[in-house]
C-alpha positions as CSV (number, residue, x, y, z in Angstrom):
1,M,-2.2,102.9,-7.5
2,N,-5.3,104.2,-5.7
3,K,-4.2,107.6,-4.3
4,F,-6.5,107.5,-1.3
5,I,-5.5,104.0,-0.2
6,E,-1.8,104.8,-0.9
7,F,-2.1,107.9,1.4
8,R,-3.9,105.8,4.1
9,N,-1.0,103.4,4.2
10,R,1.7,106.0,4.0
11,V,0.6,108.2,6.9
12,Y,-0.9,105.5,9.2
13,D,0.7,104.4,12.4
14,K,-0.7,104.2,16.0
15,E,0.4,107.7,16.9
16,S,-0.5,109.6,13.7
17,N,-4.0,108.0,13.8
18,F,-5.0,110.9,16.1
19,S,-4.0,113.5,13.6
20,Y,-5.0,111.6,10.5
21,P,-7.8,114.0,9.4
22,L,-5.4,116.9,9.5
23,Q,-2.8,115.1,7.5
24,F,-5.3,114.2,4.8
25,L,-6.5,117.8,4.7
26,D,-3.0,119.0,4.2
27,E,-2.5,116.5,1.4
28,Y,-5.9,117.4,-0.1
29,I,-5.2,121.1,0.0
30,N,-2.0,120.7,-1.9
31,H,-4.0,119.3,-4.8
32,S,-7.2,121.3,-4.4
33,K,-8.3,124.2,-6.4
34,A,-9.2,126.7,-3.8
35,I,-9.7,127.0,0.0
36,N,-11.3,130.2,1.2
37,S,-10.5,132.1,4.4
38,D,-13.3,130.6,6.5
39,E,-12.2,127.1,5.5
40,T,-8.6,127.9,6.3
41,K,-9.7,128.9,9.8
42,V,-11.5,125.5,10.2
43,I,-8.4,123.7,9.1
44,E,-6.2,125.6,11.5
45,Q,-8.5,124.8,14.4
46,I,-8.4,121.1,13.5
47,R,-4.6,121.3,13.3
48,M,-4.5,122.9,16.8
49,I,-6.9,120.4,18.3
50,K,-5.2,117.3,16.8
51,Q,-1.8,118.5,17.9
52,L,-2.9,119.1,21.5
53,E,-4.6,115.7,21.5
54,L,-1.4,114.1,20.3
55,E,0.6,115.9,23.0
56,K,-2.1,115.2,25.6
57,K,-1.8,118.7,27.0
58,L,-4.3,121.5,27.5
59,G,-3.7,125.0,28.9
60,E,-5.7,128.1,29.7
61,Q,-4.8,129.8,26.5
62,E,-6.0,126.8,24.4
63,I,-9.2,126.5,26.4
64,N,-9.9,130.2,25.9
65,G,-9.2,129.9,22.1
66,W,-11.4,126.8,21.7
67,I,-14.4,128.3,23.5
68,S,-14.1,131.5,21.5
69,F,-14.1,129.4,18.3
70,L,-17.1,127.2,19.3
71,G,-20.0,127.7,16.9
72,E,-17.9,128.3,13.8
73,H,-18.3,124.8,12.2
74,P,-20.1,121.6,13.3
75,T,-17.1,119.4,13.0
76,T,-14.7,121.6,14.9
77,D,-17.4,122.1,17.5
78,R,-17.5,118.3,18.0
79,F,-13.7,118.1,18.0
80,I,-13.4,120.9,20.6
81,V,-16.0,119.5,23.0
82,D,-14.5,116.0,22.7
83,A,-11.0,117.3,23.3
84,I,-11.9,119.3,26.4
85,L,-13.7,116.3,27.9
86,K,-10.8,114.0,27.0
87,L,-7.9,116.2,28.2
88,S,-9.4,118.1,31.2
89,N,-8.3,117.3,34.7
90,D,-9.6,118.8,37.9
91,E,-7.4,121.9,37.4
92,M,-8.4,122.3,33.8
93,K,-12.1,121.8,34.7
94,Q,-11.9,124.8,37.0
95,I,-10.5,126.9,34.1
96,V,-13.2,125.7,31.7
97,E,-15.8,126.6,34.3
98,G,-14.4,130.1,34.7
99,K,-14.3,130.7,30.9
100,I,-17.9,129.5,30.5
101,K,-19.0,131.8,33.4
102,D,-17.3,134.7,31.7
103,L,-19.0,133.8,28.4
104,L,-22.4,133.6,30.0
105,A,-22.0,136.8,31.9
106,T,-21.0,138.8,28.8
107,Q,-23.6,137.0,26.6
108,Q,-21.0,136.8,23.8
109,Y,-22.5,133.8,22.1
110,D,-24.9,132.7,19.4
111,S,-27.2,129.7,19.6
112,Q,-24.5,127.3,18.1
113,K,-21.9,128.3,20.7
114,L,-24.5,128.3,23.5
115,Y,-25.7,124.8,22.7
116,H,-22.2,123.3,23.1
117,V,-21.5,125.3,26.2
118,I,-24.6,123.9,27.9
119,D,-23.7,120.5,26.6
120,L,-20.3,120.8,28.3
121,C,-21.9,122.0,31.5
122,I,-24.2,118.9,31.6
123,E,-21.4,116.5,30.7
124,C,-19.0,117.9,33.3
125,G,-21.6,118.5,36.1
126,M,-21.2,122.3,36.1
127,D,-24.4,124.0,37.2
128,L,-23.7,127.5,36.0
129,L,-27.1,128.8,34.9
130,S,-29.5,130.5,37.2
131,D,-33.3,130.1,36.8
132,D,-33.4,133.6,35.4
133,D,-30.7,132.6,32.8
134,I,-32.8,129.6,31.8
135,L,-36.0,131.6,31.5
136,L,-34.3,134.3,29.4
137,M,-32.8,131.7,27.1
138,L,-36.1,129.8,26.7
139,E,-37.8,133.0,25.6
140,K,-35.0,134.2,23.3
141,Y,-34.4,130.8,21.6
142,K,-38.0,129.4,21.7
143,Q,-37.8,128.8,17.9
144,D,-34.5,127.0,18.1
145,L,-35.5,123.5,18.9
146,E,-32.0,122.2,19.6
147,I,-31.5,124.9,22.3
148,I,-34.9,124.1,23.8
149,S,-34.0,120.5,23.9
150,I,-30.6,121.0,25.6
151,L,-32.1,123.4,28.1
152,L,-34.7,120.8,29.0
153,D,-31.8,118.4,29.5
154,Y,-30.0,120.9,31.7
155,M,-33.1,121.4,33.9
156,D,-33.5,117.6,34.3
157,R,-29.8,117.1,35.0
158,F,-29.6,119.8,37.7
159,N,-33.1,119.3,39.2
160,R,-34.4,122.8,38.4
161,Q,-37.8,122.7,40.0
162,G,-38.5,126.5,39.7
163,V,-39.3,126.5,36.0
164,K,-42.5,124.4,35.9
165,D,-44.7,127.1,34.4
166,S,-42.1,127.8,31.7
167,I,-42.1,124.1,30.7
168,Y,-45.8,124.1,30.4
169,Q,-45.7,127.3,28.3
170,L,-43.1,125.6,26.0
171,L,-45.1,122.5,25.5
172,A,-48.1,124.5,24.5
173,F,-46.2,125.5,21.3
174,D,-46.5,123.4,18.2
175,Y,-43.2,121.6,18.8
176,P,-42.3,118.2,17.3
177,G,-43.1,115.1,19.2
178,G,-39.5,114.5,20.3
179,I,-39.4,117.9,22.1
180,K,-42.9,117.4,23.7
181,I,-42.0,113.9,25.0
182,Q,-38.7,115.2,26.4
183,G,-40.7,117.9,28.2
184,I,-43.0,115.3,29.7
185,N,-40.0,113.4,30.8
186,V,-38.6,116.5,32.6
187,L,-41.9,117.2,34.3
188,R,-42.2,113.6,35.5
189,S,-38.5,113.7,36.7
190,L,-38.8,116.9,38.6
191,Y,-42.3,116.7,40.1
192,P,-44.6,114.1,41.7
193,T,-46.8,112.4,39.1
194,E,-50.0,113.5,40.8
195,T,-49.0,117.2,40.4
196,I,-48.8,116.9,36.5
197,D,-51.8,118.5,34.8
198,Q,-53.3,115.6,32.9
199,S,-55.8,117.9,31.1
200,F,-52.7,119.8,29.7
201,V,-51.3,116.5,28.4
202,E,-54.6,115.7,26.7
203,N,-54.9,119.2,25.2
204,H,-51.3,119.8,24.1
205,I,-49.4,116.6,24.0
206,R,-51.7,113.7,23.0
207,T,-53.4,114.0,19.6
208,E,-55.3,111.7,17.3
209,N,-52.1,111.3,15.2
210,N,-49.7,110.5,18.0
211,K,-51.8,108.8,20.6
212,V,-50.3,105.3,19.9
213,F,-46.8,106.5,20.7
214,V,-47.8,108.9,23.5
215,D,-50.1,106.4,25.3
216,S,-47.4,103.6,25.1
217,Y,-44.7,106.0,26.3
218,L,-46.8,107.3,29.3
219,D,-47.6,103.6,30.2
220,F,-43.8,103.1,30.2
221,L,-43.3,106.0,32.6
222,E,-46.0,104.9,34.9
223,T,-45.0,101.2,35.0
224,D,-42.0,99.8,36.7
225,L,-41.0,97.9,33.5
226,T,-38.0,95.6,34.1
227,F,-36.5,92.8,32.1
228,D,-35.4,89.7,34.0
229,K,-31.7,89.1,33.6
230,Q,-30.8,85.5,33.3
231,G,-28.0,85.4,30.8
232,V,-26.2,87.9,28.5
233,S,-28.0,91.0,27.4
234,I,-27.2,92.5,23.9
235,L,-28.0,96.0,22.8
236,Q,-27.8,96.7,19.1
237,S,-28.3,100.2,17.6
238,M,-29.9,101.0,14.3
239,F,-30.7,104.7,14.1
240,Y,-31.9,104.6,10.5
241,G,-35.6,103.7,10.2
242,D,-37.9,101.2,11.7
243,F,-38.6,97.5,11.5
244,E,-41.9,98.3,9.9
245,D,-40.6,100.9,7.3
246,S,-38.0,99.0,5.3
247,G,-37.5,100.6,1.9
248,K,-38.5,104.1,3.1
249,G,-36.1,107.0,3.5
250,N,-32.7,105.7,4.7
251,N,-34.3,102.5,6.0
252,G,-32.9,99.6,4.0
253,G,-32.1,95.9,4.5
254,L,-30.5,96.5,7.9
255,A,-33.9,96.7,9.5
256,V,-34.9,93.4,8.0
257,L,-31.6,91.8,9.2
258,L,-31.7,93.2,12.7
259,K,-35.3,92.2,13.3
260,S,-34.6,88.6,12.2
261,L,-31.2,88.4,13.9
262,G,-32.5,89.8,17.1
263,E,-35.3,87.3,17.2
264,E,-33.0,84.3,16.5
265,V,-30.2,85.4,18.9
266,S,-32.7,86.0,21.7
267,K,-33.9,82.4,21.4
268,D,-30.6,81.1,22.7
269,S,-31.0,80.1,26.3
270,R,-27.8,81.9,27.3
271,I,-29.1,85.2,26.0
272,A,-31.3,87.2,28.4
273,H,-32.6,89.8,25.9
274,V,-31.7,91.5,22.7
275,F,-32.6,95.2,22.7
276,T,-32.7,97.0,19.4
277,I,-32.8,100.8,19.6
278,T,-33.6,103.3,17.0
279,I,-34.3,107.1,17.0
280,T,-37.9,107.8,15.8
281,Q,-39.7,110.8,14.4
282,E,-42.8,108.7,14.0
283,S,-45.9,108.9,16.2
284,N,-48.1,106.1,14.9
285,K,-46.1,103.2,16.4
286,P,-45.7,102.2,20.0
287,F,-42.6,103.2,22.1
288,I,-41.7,99.5,22.7
289,S,-42.5,96.5,20.6
290,F,-41.7,92.8,21.3
291,H,-40.5,90.6,18.4
292,G,-40.5,87.2,20.1
293,D,-40.3,86.7,23.8
294,K,-36.9,88.3,24.4
295,H,-36.3,90.7,21.4
296,V,-37.3,94.2,22.4
297,F,-37.5,97.1,19.9
298,I,-37.3,100.6,21.4
299,R,-38.1,103.7,19.5
300,L,-36.4,106.6,21.3
301,P,-38.2,109.9,20.7
302,I,-35.1,112.1,20.3
303,Y,-35.5,115.3,18.4
304,L,-33.1,115.7,15.4
305,D,-32.9,118.5,12.9
306,Q,-33.6,116.6,9.7
307,S,-32.5,119.5,7.5
308,R,-28.8,118.9,8.6
309,S,-26.7,116.8,6.3
310,D,-25.2,115.2,9.4
311,K,-27.9,115.3,12.0
312,F,-26.0,113.3,14.6
313,I,-22.8,115.3,15.0
314,K,-24.1,118.1,17.1
315,R,-26.4,115.8,19.2
316,E,-23.9,113.1,20.0
317,L,-23.6,113.6,23.8
318,F,-27.4,114.2,24.0
319,I,-28.0,110.9,22.3
320,K,-25.7,109.1,24.7
321,R,-27.4,110.6,27.7
322,Q,-30.9,109.8,26.5
323,I,-30.0,106.2,25.8
324,A,-28.4,106.0,29.3
325,N,-31.5,107.5,30.9
326,F,-33.7,104.9,29.2
327,L,-31.4,102.0,30.3
328,K,-31.3,103.3,33.9
329,R,-35.1,103.8,34.1
330,S,-35.6,100.2,32.8
331,N,-32.8,98.7,34.9
332,I,-31.1,97.4,31.8
333,K,-27.3,97.0,31.8
334,P,-26.3,95.4,28.5
335,D,-23.3,93.1,28.6
336,V,-22.6,93.7,24.9
337,F,-23.3,96.8,22.7
338,H,-23.2,96.3,19.0
339,I,-22.9,99.3,16.6
340,R,-22.9,99.2,12.8
341,F,-22.2,102.7,11.3
342,L,-19.4,105.2,11.2
343,D,-21.4,108.2,12.6
344,N,-21.6,110.2,15.8
345,A,-24.7,108.3,17.0
346,S,-22.8,105.1,16.9
347,K,-19.9,106.8,18.6
348,A,-22.3,108.0,21.3
349,V,-23.3,104.3,22.0
350,A,-19.6,103.3,22.0
351,H,-18.7,105.8,24.7
352,L,-21.8,104.7,26.7
353,S,-20.7,101.1,26.5
354,K,-17.3,102.1,28.0
355,E,-18.9,104.2,30.7
356,L,-21.0,101.1,31.7
357,N,-18.0,98.8,31.5
358,S,-19.7,96.7,28.8
359,K,-18.2,95.0,25.8
360,L,-18.3,96.8,22.4
361,V,-18.8,95.1,19.1
362,F,-18.4,97.1,15.9
363,T,-19.5,96.0,12.4
364,L,-16.8,97.5,10.1
365,T,-17.4,98.6,6.5
366,P,-15.3,100.8,4.2
367,D,-17.8,103.6,3.9
368,P,-17.2,106.4,3.1
369,H,-13.7,105.2,2.2
370,R,-14.9,103.8,-1.1
371,T,-16.4,107.2,-2.1
372,M,-13.1,109.1,-1.6
373,F,-11.7,108.4,-5.1
374,D,-12.9,108.3,-8.7
375,G,-12.8,105.4,-11.1
376,S,-9.2,106.0,-12.0
377,G,-8.1,106.0,-8.4
378,H,-7.6,109.7,-8.0
379,I,-8.8,111.5,-4.9
380,K,-12.1,113.2,-5.6
381,E,-12.5,116.9,-5.7
382,L,-15.1,117.3,-3.0
383,G,-16.8,120.3,-1.6
384,F,-15.2,121.4,1.7
385,N,-18.1,120.5,4.0
386,E,-18.7,117.2,2.3
387,L,-14.9,116.4,2.7
388,I,-15.0,117.4,6.4
389,E,-18.0,115.2,7.0
390,K,-16.4,112.2,5.3
391,L,-13.2,112.7,7.2
392,N,-15.1,112.8,10.5
393,K,-16.6,109.4,9.7
394,I,-13.3,108.0,8.7
395,K,-11.8,109.3,12.0
396,I,-14.7,107.7,13.9
397,G,-14.0,104.4,12.2
398,D,-10.3,104.5,13.2
399,E,-11.3,105.3,16.8
400,L,-13.8,102.5,17.0
401,I,-11.3,100.0,15.7
402,R,-9.1,101.0,18.5
403,T,-11.7,101.0,21.3
404,S,-13.9,98.1,20.3
405,D,-13.6,94.7,22.0
406,G,-14.7,92.8,18.9
407,I,-15.0,93.7,15.2
408,V,-17.4,92.0,12.7
409,G,-16.6,92.0,9.0
410,I,-19.6,91.2,6.7
411,G,-18.7,88.2,4.7
412,N,-15.8,85.9,4.2
413,G,-12.0,86.0,4.0
414,D,-12.0,87.7,0.7
415,V,-14.0,90.6,2.2
416,K,-11.5,90.7,5.1
417,T,-8.7,91.1,2.5
418,E,-10.6,94.1,1.0
419,L,-11.1,95.6,4.4
420,A,-7.4,95.4,5.1
421,V,-6.9,97.6,2.0
422,Y,-8.8,100.4,3.5
423,F,-7.8,99.9,7.2
424,P,-4.1,99.6,7.6
425,Q,-4.8,98.8,11.3
426,F,-5.4,95.2,10.3
427,Q,-1.6,94.9,10.1
428,E,-1.5,95.1,13.9
429,T,-1.8,91.8,15.8
430,D,-4.1,93.2,18.5
431,V,-6.6,94.5,15.9
432,D,-6.4,91.4,13.7
433,G,-7.2,89.3,16.8
434,K,-10.5,91.2,17.3
435,I,-11.9,90.4,13.9
436,K,-14.6,87.9,13.1
437,M,-16.0,87.5,9.6
438,I,-19.7,86.7,9.7
439,G,-22.2,86.9,6.8
440,E,-25.7,88.3,7.0
441,G,-28.7,86.0,6.8
442,I,-32.4,85.7,6.1
443,Q,-35.3,83.6,7.1
444,A,-34.5,81.1,4.4
445,S,-36.9,78.5,5.8
446,Q,-39.9,80.9,5.8
447,S,-42.6,79.2,3.7
448,I,-45.2,81.2,1.9
449,D,-47.2,79.2,-0.6
450,G,-49.9,80.6,-3.0
451,E,-52.7,80.0,-0.6
452,D,-50.9,82.0,2.2
453,I,-50.3,85.1,0.2
454,A,-53.7,86.7,0.9
455,T,-53.2,86.4,4.6
456,Y,-50.4,88.9,4.6
457,S,-51.8,91.9,2.8
458,T,-55.1,92.5,1.1
459,Q,-53.5,95.6,-0.4
460,L,-50.8,93.4,-2.0
461,M,-53.4,91.1,-3.6
462,E,-55.5,94.0,-4.9
463,W,-52.4,95.7,-6.4
464,S,-51.2,92.5,-8.1
465,E,-54.6,91.8,-9.5
466,T,-55.0,95.4,-10.8
467,N,-51.7,95.0,-12.6
468,K,-52.3,91.4,-13.7
469,A,-51.2,92.2,-17.3
470,F,-47.8,93.5,-16.1
471,F,-46.9,90.0,-14.8
472,E,-47.6,88.3,-18.2
473,K,-43.9,88.7,-19.0
474,P,-40.7,87.8,-17.1
475,I,-39.9,90.4,-14.4
476,I,-36.7,92.3,-13.6
477,L,-37.1,93.1,-9.9
478,N,-35.3,95.6,-7.8
479,V,-36.2,96.2,-4.1
480,G,-34.8,98.8,-1.7
481,R,-34.7,102.4,-0.6
482,L,-34.6,104.9,-3.3
483,A,-31.3,106.6,-3.6
484,V,-28.7,107.7,-6.2
485,L,-26.2,105.1,-4.8
486,K,-28.8,102.4,-5.1
487,G,-28.8,102.9,-8.9
488,Q,-32.5,102.7,-9.7
489,M,-32.3,105.6,-12.2
490,E,-29.4,103.9,-13.9
491,L,-31.4,100.6,-14.0
492,L,-34.4,102.2,-15.7
493,Q,-32.1,103.7,-18.4
494,A,-30.3,100.3,-18.8
495,W,-33.5,98.5,-19.2
496,S,-35.1,100.9,-21.6
497,N,-32.0,101.3,-23.8
498,S,-31.4,97.6,-24.3
499,K,-32.9,94.3,-25.4
500,L,-34.0,93.8,-21.8
501,S,-37.1,95.9,-22.4
502,E,-38.2,93.5,-25.2
503,T,-38.0,90.4,-23.1
504,H,-38.8,91.6,-19.5
505,N,-40.9,94.1,-17.6
506,L,-39.2,96.2,-14.9
507,L,-40.5,96.5,-11.4
508,I,-38.8,98.7,-8.8
509,I,-40.1,98.6,-5.3
510,G,-39.1,101.2,-2.6
511,G,-39.6,104.7,-1.3
512,D,-42.1,106.5,0.9
513,L,-44.9,107.6,-1.3
514,E,-46.7,109.7,1.3
515,R,-43.7,111.5,2.9
516,P,-40.8,111.2,0.5
517,S,-37.4,112.5,1.5
518,Q,-35.7,115.0,-0.9
519,E,-33.7,112.2,-2.5
520,E,-36.7,109.9,-2.8
521,A,-38.7,112.6,-4.4
522,M,-35.9,113.3,-6.9
523,V,-35.8,109.6,-7.9
524,M,-39.6,109.3,-8.2
525,D,-39.7,112.5,-10.3
526,F,-37.1,110.9,-12.6
527,F,-39.5,107.9,-13.0
528,K,-42.5,110.1,-13.8
529,D,-40.5,112.2,-16.3
530,F,-39.2,109.1,-17.9
531,L,-42.7,107.8,-18.6
532,Q,-43.9,111.1,-19.8
533,K,-41.1,111.2,-22.3
534,H,-41.4,107.6,-23.2
535,P,-45.1,106.6,-23.2
536,E,-44.3,103.4,-25.1
537,F,-43.0,102.0,-21.8
538,K,-46.2,102.6,-19.8
539,G,-47.5,99.3,-18.5
540,R,-44.0,97.7,-18.9
541,F,-42.2,99.7,-16.2
542,M,-43.7,100.0,-12.8
543,H,-42.6,101.7,-9.6
544,Q,-44.3,100.6,-6.3
545,G,-43.7,102.2,-2.9
546,A,-42.1,100.4,-0.1
547,M,-43.8,97.1,1.1
548,S,-43.4,95.1,4.2
549,N,-40.8,92.3,4.0
550,L,-43.5,89.7,4.2
551,D,-45.4,91.2,1.3
552,I,-42.2,91.5,-0.8
553,R,-41.4,87.8,-0.2
554,A,-45.0,86.8,-1.0
555,L,-44.9,88.8,-4.2
556,E,-41.6,87.2,-5.2
557,R,-43.1,83.8,-4.7
558,K,-46.1,84.8,-6.8
559,I,-43.8,86.0,-9.6
560,I,-41.6,83.0,-9.6
561,Q,-44.6,80.6,-10.0
562,R,-45.0,81.8,-13.6
563,D,-42.6,80.2,-16.1
564,F,-41.4,81.9,-19.3
565,D,-38.7,81.4,-21.9
566,Y,-36.5,83.8,-20.0
567,P,-35.9,83.7,-16.2
568,H,-37.2,86.2,-13.7
569,I,-34.3,88.4,-12.7
570,Y,-33.4,90.2,-9.5
571,L,-31.0,92.9,-10.4
572,C,-29.3,94.9,-7.6
573,S,-28.1,98.1,-9.3
574,S,-26.3,99.7,-6.3
575,A,-23.0,101.3,-7.0
576,K,-21.7,99.0,-4.2
577,E,-23.5,96.8,-1.7
578,E,-22.0,95.8,1.6
579,F,-23.8,92.4,1.6
580,G,-27.3,92.5,0.2
581,I,-30.2,91.1,2.2
582,A,-32.7,91.7,-0.7
583,I,-30.3,89.8,-3.0
584,L,-30.2,86.8,-0.7
585,E,-34.0,86.8,-0.3
586,A,-34.6,86.8,-4.1
587,M,-31.8,84.2,-4.6
588,S,-33.5,81.9,-2.0
589,I,-36.8,82.1,-3.9
590,G,-35.3,81.2,-7.2
591,F,-34.7,84.4,-9.1
592,L,-31.6,84.7,-11.4
593,T,-29.7,87.2,-9.4
594,L,-27.3,89.9,-10.6
595,G,-25.3,92.0,-8.1
596,P,-22.6,94.6,-8.1
597,V,-19.0,93.5,-8.4
598,K,-18.1,96.2,-5.8
599,G,-18.7,95.5,-2.2
600,G,-19.5,92.3,-0.3
601,V,-21.8,90.5,-2.8
602,K,-18.8,88.7,-4.2
603,S,-18.3,86.9,-0.9
604,Y,-21.2,84.6,-1.7
605,M,-22.1,85.2,-5.4
606,K,-19.7,83.3,-7.8
607,N,-20.0,84.7,-11.3
608,G,-21.7,82.2,-13.6
609,E,-22.1,79.6,-10.8
610,N,-25.0,80.9,-8.6
611,G,-25.6,84.3,-10.1
612,F,-23.7,87.1,-12.0
613,L,-21.5,89.9,-10.8
614,I,-21.8,93.0,-13.0
615,D,-20.3,96.4,-13.2
616,T,-23.0,98.8,-11.9
617,S,-21.0,102.0,-12.4
618,N,-23.6,103.4,-14.9
619,W,-26.5,102.3,-17.1
620,E,-24.3,101.4,-20.0
621,T,-22.3,98.8,-18.0
622,I,-25.5,97.5,-16.4
623,A,-27.2,97.0,-19.8
624,K,-24.1,95.6,-21.5
625,E,-23.2,93.0,-18.9
626,T,-26.8,91.9,-18.2
627,E,-27.4,91.4,-21.9
628,K,-24.2,89.4,-22.2
629,H,-25.2,87.0,-19.4
630,L,-28.8,86.7,-20.5
631,Y,-28.6,86.4,-24.2
632,E,-25.2,84.8,-24.8
633,S,-25.8,81.7,-26.8
634,K,-23.6,79.4,-24.8
635,I,-25.7,80.0,-21.6
636,D,-29.0,78.2,-22.5
637,Q,-32.2,78.0,-20.4
638,E,-31.1,74.8,-18.7
639,A,-27.8,76.4,-17.7
640,L,-29.6,79.4,-16.3
641,K,-31.9,77.2,-14.3
642,E,-28.9,75.4,-12.8
643,I,-27.5,78.8,-11.8
644,Q,-30.8,79.7,-10.1
645,A,-30.9,76.4,-8.3
646,A,-27.3,76.9,-7.2
647,G,-28.3,80.3,-5.8
648,Q,-31.1,78.7,-3.7
649,K,-28.7,76.1,-2.4
650,T,-26.1,78.7,-1.5
651,V,-28.6,80.6,0.7
652,A,-30.1,77.4,2.3
653,E,-26.7,76.0,3.2
654,N,-24.8,79.2,4.3
655,F,-27.2,82.1,5.0
656,S,-30.1,81.0,7.0
657,I,-30.6,83.4,9.9
658,Q,-30.6,80.4,12.3
659,N,-27.0,79.5,11.4
660,I,-25.8,83.2,11.2
661,S,-27.3,83.9,14.7
662,K,-25.3,81.0,16.2
663,E,-22.1,82.6,15.0
664,F,-23.1,85.9,16.5
665,V,-24.1,84.3,19.8
666,S,-20.8,82.5,19.9
667,F,-18.9,85.8,19.2
668,Y,-20.9,87.7,21.9
669,L,-20.4,85.1,24.5
670,S,-16.6,84.8,23.7
671,L,-16.3,88.5,24.7
672,K,-17.8,87.6,28.0
673,G,-15.2,84.9,28.6
674,E,-16.6,81.6,27.5
675,K,-13.4,79.7,27.1
676,E,-14.6,77.3,24.5
677,N,-15.5,80.2,22.3
678,E,-12.6,82.5,22.7
679,V,-12.0,85.1,20.0
């Protein structure tokens, strides 16, 4: 029996859901090797917070203890602030205000504690800082960008007009674009536009590198941009990457899906607009882009500390307020919010949806649940901070199941059965009634013939011509962001240590070559080291950086035009894949597709019928199972071609984005009360 799943089912009920992380910690500690004194303090704080939440009571002693503990750990900071906001009444708010006043007066705080104290003040409407306090903090913490950001937010919230010169001084520093744009926002909010020093903006804000974003953002501020509302408005959040950067950093197939889905959903006459929001650190793309007449893509310039393993947890309430500010400025009130991750940014959007009395849709996946146990089903021995982060995400998932108006599962009934294994809430009638299983989809009808390829990317054509000899053999293709969980390093080893390298060349596409993340750089270094150690594979293995989705599909069609004794293969090497947009795209073009048996691929790929499901746990299993399917004598070339054709048929009949979008529209409208489409 899987110990993690067994534990989930054993402890779960509606009441214990509030204290679930603590119960798991207690269980984990009983089997763990060592917990040090600082970690024990964190656990004790979680125990206290969860118990008080369960009892729904809060007293002066607890408030005093919580505020004194703020700053000790990112997760307990989040739990403490959330509990104070959830449990405080008017009487308790006065006590909280008094404790914060005492703390500020004695200056017994570090930057972590101060951040959350100011965050609480903004959220509760407590204006407790004098102008002198603000000026002193700006000077003391001018290198702490999160403090600078939250102080700018405070000045904006409480209309502090006496700090104009200090804002200008701040913005003269070499701060990231997100901080500078926030500063411009504050100036524009507090003072008449004509009093803003435009020469300062030119000299200290707008540069050659960021002028595309800054110009478009200033145009937004200066224009009364509104969106006509005739129908239902949908807001979907992404937060990982950009439509134009698929395959770079954490930006995977979701961007491809949301771009296509947003365009198709917005074509329905009953839909007013689809707004897709992300958080950007980029400066070479506009603030707002239109994809179709009614699909609007918004790049919110919110500063996040990229060095943090969980960059959203501290900034949750700030993210919520910034999205709310944009919606208010643009006179947008979404009818439906749709979130897709178990993280604090998605939680921020969920809370905003409830504040605006909008409907909330939540795409549910068992992540990080699947990573909590090893291959034999035993609970993994994780580092303390990694464990706490994962438990926070599991807790968020449980909360969102409870508060959402509709839940989307990716795939069919088989996937729903798997979800029920990880989420015992599915046993409850009210939860089960929220769920709609919908697959993901692609632009299956998108036609790119040989003559059209050159119109998409001269760079693609030059690259493919330069490496013409590489394509004189059947290709094993893998597309996506570079990450350990995506298995590209395992795939390279599987290919090089098997017969696959004799019959096929290997092409891996993905990663940001110019500004790689730490994980991307690690994977790319592995590729380089491999070729240095194995020069015999030069010219037969190739890694290419991330391409646009159109270029990838053009390249796939170019590859598939060449016929060989063995088929061209698309091999998804991910340890698990929730669905697999890149798999569907390759399948639709005619590749023989192989995907991981773990995850949602099995909802549409039937082993030996329209593709092959393989164990992607390690390179040995990838090599062994791929060899079995490709070289086994009973599966001849004609049989493989039939499997490839069946894959194309599967996508055409079931996963066109046009058909998928109709299911989403029906689901969204049902939440707004269309009787013929009730959930």
